[in-house]
Steps between C-alpha positions, in 0.01 A plus 500: 500500500272732699184352643185655356339534845792693656481878481781688318615639837522151653681360197753783518559434871571134424738587215686745723538245779605222264755724328663552839509127562244531782245238589151644542224383735155587371241578769131585501388691810134549592289576809165639612280305260222486767329193352159418648445864602151580628311826463164538680398769252508267200215273398591132458533521122722808517704350784564189289614720209729697730656183641548363149686815404732462800572142397572592139753759618686232697487265201667769287791499745532121475474514120786750485717292733461203265545706183824653625636173636537644849719315745317636806140596570490705821178596676529776762170456685122552479448236236155470660287775647428303818619199700206285388462544123235316303580156364466638147797731552700232685452264205586775251830575678586130511451484124727800441772366731488170314560686173802675651647181643449319168706776338783436748451828687589520871225665708555687827240691701412682821151590625378856549282696738184370331583128484701460823293382800491755781511232769518123547122475537451635146517210254722322753769762438562369146503723193339359182847480339594227751321225308701574183820483704400163645434368150839632381331735252688800641743588777302711747689698765239485776697658784472869595789481749767277350698515176595154375681530165450244223770434241409487130750459216376642171677637192835416657431728799461387858208685656391526863130582535328588826165654580286634781124481500302791641521537878153581642641557849712804414332821617441787255821695462707195597770339287433132415875438466585612854491156661567278199751219547709337227522121522762389248715215640632410154603861425285501186469879493873548562618264226245604236588708196187710563249526783131584442265613780120486448276723715140616523520838667537870439861618483616841614476736205228299325185470711132592490489878561352597836452139611614386845624148439800274549803625312844355429760766571786534254747473785362161609490374142865587443606268785423196286803540276491146362178589313579744223159482332175567689170415329189636670123508481228690692519845339282502188742694282824401323826646624870427479754667728824434686573473872877517524627212285160331502260518207132510599217422259132542592285335235158657570157338463369323190163681521380832637354423841406851608390834359778750446761250379643586158390265224855452366628377839338156473726220387801289595876499449749309289852506644842382389762415759871433470766420759542874544137550600201653323582543133170639371129532572199535274159594636238322291162676527167320512192684377287552809129551546418872461431692821375857510447744783253780422503789747212746515503790745178629649586850376482366142143386565390805698699796362550782747348840426743793466624592845355188659730291722519123535380529858174668406213286634233620260616352169209325335540233232550680170356799691146368465243588772526230769124513572401410143467122454477528121814712477680268740411197290614674181822600673553145622471364144728773364755428770502127421547572129786735580677226695433220251630716213836513679489125566404395147851497340634274778215254546601242241423128512849403624569791736493516878384849597493688827309828532628726778270777615683760705469850637258699719133406485181587685257240626238615247750462217597152619134395495476618141776264385344197331780270614312182419418622150865594444614163636260312271622704201860397571414137580317458172788635290828419674657173613475633855392833643506651847423838656725644771322774700742505793663824384185708509514770768180573690460874538151585615275429799520120544569455872683830483568507871714185462660559159745778423437683173681325214566179694507191279215261566487145373177369340446258788524785750250697298254208505548468874443873548184501291351215704587674827337817376181311408497326838516834681175609335319165518242509783314183402660194674410275208672738259810514722517120508467485123773763455738312730448174310531674164817679613670171590401331176613792286836531678560124485426502127729800449783322682443191285530701178787718617772240440762578235715285280824382659794719382835421658 
């Protein structure tokens, strides 16, 4: 009889394997749950809601492992978002591990780049997973340099499992497998029916685009011939591919942790293994918190006149006279409405929204942007809202002797430049002192608010 909680695809896989007389090992693979994540841009109430969502995603993985009677629950790193998670998340994980162990499920884990200490002075060099290992709640492969296989017999199949936690000492571009040593005096990996290798790293052919980070080369992976199945975390997108006779499965993250990630990529993986290797995989999606990026170019806000070029320095906001305060104020209100109209469809109660302003802009135009008003509009309507001005291109007279036309200028640099300009024209010593103090306070506050949510 088919179980009600098994998908038709999974049931068919099991029937096919059983019809061939094959034993099947059922595995749940997850990684990159980032529990206890902190975002400086979220208020305490919103941060608590965000953390609760991350926890519920992990609980869905545990629920599915129990529902499908998994033999193995494998975690491929970044269970936590940092090496010192809050006690609330530590307790929550202990509860979930207890549920898995009560269901007779074997648990194996490595730590990732977020929850592996960078040095011995950080949390004594211990990852938060260590305590669960000491209490026999999971088998945690703590080493980044040594593979020590563990034998597990399930479903009539002898398995050899080994894992490597993230290696913080490998330089960007380096291969974390280069200097790994296998310690296997009992020949567990040699005598096993199937070897499984657990990693938390990018693998050649499936990495963050344009990122300079550690990377396992396919050639180095293929040297470990006793491990025919490689299960990996770190990259926040599901993928399955082959490296020679090895099958590689990257499970992806259980929640969207950055803007730009596709909504349907969040989830975990259900696998079936036989003596011959990976029999089947099923990516199980988890509905993630909506994230939207809204891009508005300066040329949409200040349309160019026929024949006018982007580099023209005399564009005026909505072509209103720059010496007319009333017109400027009207234009400022119209401009804000124009931007908020584009934001309105995306600023829902559950959504995280990022507004990107980009393109050429004059100093006068920049002053006409009611950035605080726009920010308040988004904050009042969306779960979270931020404005990214770093892609605006300064194109008029601000410190022109030091800035090439069209050079990108970050908001902090613009603040610095404005203060320097005011200082040049301040003859009163008291005013200069006030400007210097104000400058430092404004820049310090900007730096405090400039933090972004952790992504990878």
